C-alpha positions in Angstrom: 0.0 0.0 0.0 1.0 3.6 -0.4 3.0 4.9 2.5 1.1 8.1 2.3 -1.9 6.4 3.8 0.0 5.5 6.9 1.7 8.9 7.1 -1.4 10.9 8.2 -0.4 10.4 11.8 3.1 11.6 11.0 1.9 14.9 9.6 -0.3 15.4 12.6 2.6 14.8 14.9 4.8 17.0 12.9 2.5 20.0 13.2 4.8 21.3 15.8 5.4 24.9 16.7 9.1 25.3 16.2 10.2 28.9 16.4 11.1 28.4 12.8 8.3 26.1 11.8 7.3 28.4 9.0 10.7 28.3 7.3 10.9 24.5 7.7 7.4 24.2 6.2 8.4 26.5 3.3 11.6 24.5 2.7 9.7 21.2 2.6 7.1 22.6 0.2 9.9 23.8 -2.0 11.4 20.4 -2.1 8.0 19.0 -3.0 7.6 21.4 -5.8 11.1 20.7 -7.2 10.4 17.0 -7.0 7.2 17.6 -9.0 9.1 19.7 -11.5 11.7 16.9 -11.9 8.8 14.5 -12.4 7.3 16.6 -15.2 10.7 17.2 -16.8 11.5 13.4 -17.0 8.1 12.7 -18.5 8.5 15.4 -21.1 12.2 15.0 -22.1 12.6 13.2 -25.4 16.2 12.4 -24.5 17.9 14.7 -27.0 20.6 17.3 -26.4 18.7 20.4 -27.5 16.0 20.1 -24.9 18.3 18.7 -22.3 19.0 22.1 -20.7 15.8 21.8 -18.7 17.0 18.5 -17.3 20.3 20.0 -16.2 18.5 22.9 -14.5 15.9 20.7 -12.7 18.9 18.6 -11.5 20.5 21.7 -10.0 17.3 23.1 -8.6 16.3 20.0 -6.7 19.7 19.4 -5.3 19.9 23.0 -4.0 16.4 22.7 -2.6 17.2 19.5 -0.7 20.3 21.1 0.8 18.3 24.2 1.9 15.7 22.0 3.5 18.4 20.2 5.4 19.7 23.5 6.7 16.2 24.5 7.8 15.8 21.4 9.9 19.3 21.6 11.4 18.7 25.2 12.7 15.4 24.3 14.3 15.0 24.8 18.1 14.0 22.1 20.6 10.3 21.1 20.8 8.1 21.7 23.8 5.0 19.8 24.6 2.8 22.7 23.9 4.4 23.0 20.5 2.7 19.7 19.5 -0.7 21.6 19.4 0.5 24.1 16.8 -1.9 24.4 13.9 0.8 24.2 11.3 1.6 20.8 9.8 4.7 19.7 7.8 3.8 18.2 4.4 5.3 14.8 4.9 2.4 13.1 3.2 2.5 15.3 0.1 6.2 15.1 -0.2 6.0 11.3 0.0 3.4 11.2 -2.7 5.5 13.5 -5.0 8.5 11.1 -4.6 6.4 8.1 -5.3 5.0 9.7 -8.4 8.4 10.6 -9.6 9.6 7.0 -9.1 6.5 5.6 -11.0 6.8 8.0 -13.9 10.6 7.6 -14.3 10.3 3.8 -14.4 7.5 4.0 -16.9 9.7 6.3 -19.1 12.7 4.0 -19.0 11.9 2.3 -22.4 11.8 5.7 -24.0 15.2 6.6 -22.7 16.6 3.2 -23.6 15.4 3.7 -27.2 17.4 7.0 -27.6 20.3 6.1 -25.4 19.5 8.7 -22.7 19.3 6.3 -19.8 22.8 7.2 -18.4 21.7 10.9 -18.2 18.7 10.0 -16.1 20.9 7.9 -13.8 23.2 10.8 -13.2 20.3 13.2 -12.7 18.9 10.9 -10.0 22.4 10.1 -8.5 23.0 13.9 -8.1 20.2 13.9 -5.5 21.5 11.0 -3.4 23.9 12.8 -1.1 21.6 15.8 -0.4 18.6 13.5 0.0 20.5 11.4 2.6 21.5 14.6 4.5 17.8 15.7 4.5 16.8 12.3 5.8 19.2 12.6 8.7 18.1 16.2 9.3 14.4 15.2 9.3 15.0 12.7 12.1 16.0 15.5 14.4 12.4 16.7 14.5 11.3 13.3 15.7 14.1 13.0 18.2 12.7 16.1 19.8 9.3 14.6 20.2 8.3 12.8 23.3 9.0 9.0 23.3 5.3 8.2 23.0 5.3 9.8 19.6 8.9 9.2 18.6 8.5 5.4 19.0 5.1 5.1 17.3 5.1 2.2 15.0 3.5 2.5 11.6 2.5 -0.6 9.5 4.4 -0.9 6.3 4.1 -3.9 3.9 5.9 -6.7 5.5 7.3 -4.7 8.5 6.6 -2.6 11.5 8.6 0.6 11.4 9.1 3.3 13.9 8.3 6.8 12.6 11.8 8.0 13.3 13.3 5.1 11.3 10.9 5.8 8.5 12.0 9.4 8.4 15.6 8.3 8.3 15.4 5.8 5.5 12.5 6.8 3.2 14.3 9.1 0.7 17.4 6.9 0.6 15.4 3.7 -0.1 13.3 5.3 -2.9 16.4 6.8 -4.6 18.3 3.6 -4.3 15.5 1.7 -5.9 15.4 4.2 -8.8 19.1 4.1 -9.3 19.0 0.3 -9.6 16.3 0.7 -12.3 18.5 3.1 -14.3 22.0 1.7 -13.7 23.8 2.0 -17.1 26.6 -0.2 -18.5 30.1 1.2 -17.6 30.7 2.1 -21.3 27.3 3.8 -21.8 27.2 7.6 -22.1 24.6 10.0 -23.6 25.4 13.5 -24.9 23.8 15.3 -22.0 25.6 13.4 -19.3 28.8 15.5 -19.2 26.8 18.7 -18.9 24.8 17.2 -16.0 28.0 16.1 -14.2 29.7 19.5 -14.6 26.7 21.4 -13.4 26.4 19.1 -10.4 30.1 19.7 -9.5 29.4 23.5 -9.3 25.8 23.4 -8.2 26.5 24.9 -4.8 27.8 28.1 -6.5 25.6 28.2 -9.5 22.9 30.9 -9.7 20.2 28.7 -11.3 18.0 31.5 -12.6 20.4 33.3 -15.0 22.2 30.0 -15.7 19.1 28.3 -16.9 18.1 31.2 -19.1 21.5 31.1 -20.9 21.9 27.3 -21.2 19.3 26.6 -24.0 21.3 28.8 -26.4 24.4 26.7 -26.0 22.4 23.4 -26.3 20.7 24.7 -29.4 24.0 25.6 -31.0 25.6 22.3 -30.2 22.6 20.2 -31.3 22.9 21.7 -34.8 26.1 19.8 -35.2 27.3 22.1 -37.9 30.7 23.8 -38.2 31.0 27.2 -36.5 33.6 29.8 -35.7 35.7 29.4 -32.5 34.6 33.0 -31.7 30.9 32.0 -31.8 31.5 28.8 -29.7 33.6 30.8 -27.2 30.9 33.5 -26.9 28.2 31.0 -26.0 30.4 29.2 -23.5 31.4 32.5 -21.8 27.8 33.5 -21.5 27.1 30.3 -19.6 30.1 30.8 -17.3 29.2 34.4 -16.6 25.5 33.6 -16.0 26.4 30.8 -13.6 27.7 33.2 -10.9 30.4 30.7 -10.1 33.5 32.4 -8.7 35.8 29.3 -8.6 39.4 29.4 -9.7 40.2 27.8 -13.1 43.6 25.9 -13.2 45.7 27.1 -16.1 46.4 23.6 -17.1 42.6 23.2 -17.9 42.8 26.2 -20.2 45.9 24.9 -21.9 44.6 21.4 -22.5 41.3 22.7 -23.8 43.1 25.1 -26.1 45.1 22.2 -27.6 41.9 20.8 -29.0 41.9 23.8 -31.4 45.6 23.5 -32.3 46.9 26.1 -29.8 50.0 24.8 -28.1 50.4 25.1 -24.3 53.5 27.3 -24.8 51.6 29.8 -26.9 48.7 29.9 -24.4 51.2 30.5 -21.5 52.8 33.4 -23.4 49.6 35.0 -24.2 48.3 34.7 -20.6 51.5 36.3 -19.4 50.8 39.3 -21.6 47.5 39.7 -19.7 49.4 39.3 -16.4 47.9 35.9 -15.7 50.6 33.8 -14.0 50.7 31.1 -11.3 48.6 28.0 -11.3 45.1 29.3 -11.7 42.9 32.3 -12.6 39.5 33.5 -11.1 36.7 32.4 -13.4 35.4 36.0 -13.6 38.8 37.3 -14.7 39.0 34.6 -17.4 35.5 35.3 -18.8 36.4 39.0 -19.1 39.7 38.4 -20.8 39.0 35.4 -23.0 37.6 37.4 -26.0 40.8 39.6 -25.9 43.0 36.5 -25.7 41.2 35.0 -28.7 41.7 38.2 -30.6 45.4 38.3 -29.7 45.7 34.9 -31.3 43.6 35.9 -34.4 41.5 32.8 -34.0 37.9 34.3 -33.8 37.1 33.0 -37.3 38.8 29.6 -37.0 36.2 27.1 -38.3 35.4 24.4 -35.7 33.8 21.2 -37.1 31.5 18.9 -35.1 34.3 16.4 -34.4 36.4 19.2 -32.7 33.3 20.2 -30.6 32.9 16.7 -29.4 36.6 16.5 -28.6 36.4 19.8 -26.7 33.4 18.5 -24.6 35.3 15.3 -23.8 38.5 17.2 -22.8 36.6 19.8 -20.8 34.7 17.0 -18.9 37.9 15.1 -18.3 39.9 18.1 -17.1 37.0 19.4 -14.9 35.7 16.1 -13.5 38.9 14.0 -13.4 38.0 10.4 -12.3 34.3 11.3 -12.2 34.2 12.0 -16.0 31.9 9.9 -18.1 33.2 7.8 -21.0 34.1 10.0 -24.0 31.3 11.0 -26.3 31.4 9.7 -29.9 28.4 11.7 -31.0 26.0 14.4 -30.0 23.0 12.5 -31.2 20.9 13.2 -34.2 21.8 16.5 -35.8 19.2 19.3 -35.3 17.7 20.7 -38.5 18.2 24.4 -39.3 14.5 24.8 -39.2 14.2 23.4 -35.7 17.1 25.5 -34.6 15.4 28.7 -35.8 12.1 27.6 -34.0 14.0 27.0 -30.8 15.8 30.3 -31.1 12.5 32.1 -31.6 11.0 30.4 -28.6 13.9 31.5 -26.5 13.5 35.1 -27.5 9.7 34.8 -26.8 10.4 33.7 -23.3 
């Protein structure tokens, strides 16, 4: 049976008057809404690169929401007996239902993703939620630990077992995510075009400003999905817009810049000399500084009009993923999927402008 039917008592017990009950309630509702958004995105995504930006963004947004909810629980104050009579209730039931729906819909969509080779991406999208979901599970148990033993040790009947409420809170999210990950476990050599973008976004998800980032990302996806030749200046411009919109302030190791430049026939020695002209030395450079200077560096090398064919773009994505993710990088891409027609690229561009 659905766990939601046995959670009614949990919501009643959790209607507790913490000094920050409103912020906890708000954080839980945000997680619930982000789970629903992820659910809709998985159902709607056809598995291609051009529409994959939404999957990347939903991955970041849910991950950030889970972490924020954990912080809300961790900063709560001890419960008092009179708090248990507070009229507010935390939405455990609705959150559980949202998770169950996500699980059901994702499993139902598995054949679709298998058919287009996108299953590895869904695996990474779900895997990205594992650590923050586990932290939230641990944080949620704190609210039950603060309840009187008569409530904390209440047993709820689950199929085939009798589980204490506090144990349910501790294991629910972990169990459901583990079940989903088993359903989507790809072969070690499998990779889909969107996977590197998901993994890179997850790596910097703590720093990314999701709003501007998600507005800029579709333009890059639309460009890459066309799989036509383009100038290095155009490619650089789109990548820099993504980096700038992300709000990430991390340092970029100069070795990453050199290795990625090699893809386009620029030797490490040349890059080092040009960087020195712009007073960039040492082992790394702030991302914000690099995004500001990159067009000037490209101009200094007279490479704005260098024609980059699809094979070089794929090689660049592979090198960028390898240098950024290290041992966590996915297997190298061989293709970016089916090329996007010029007509569809124009329609996508028009839709982005309309938004």
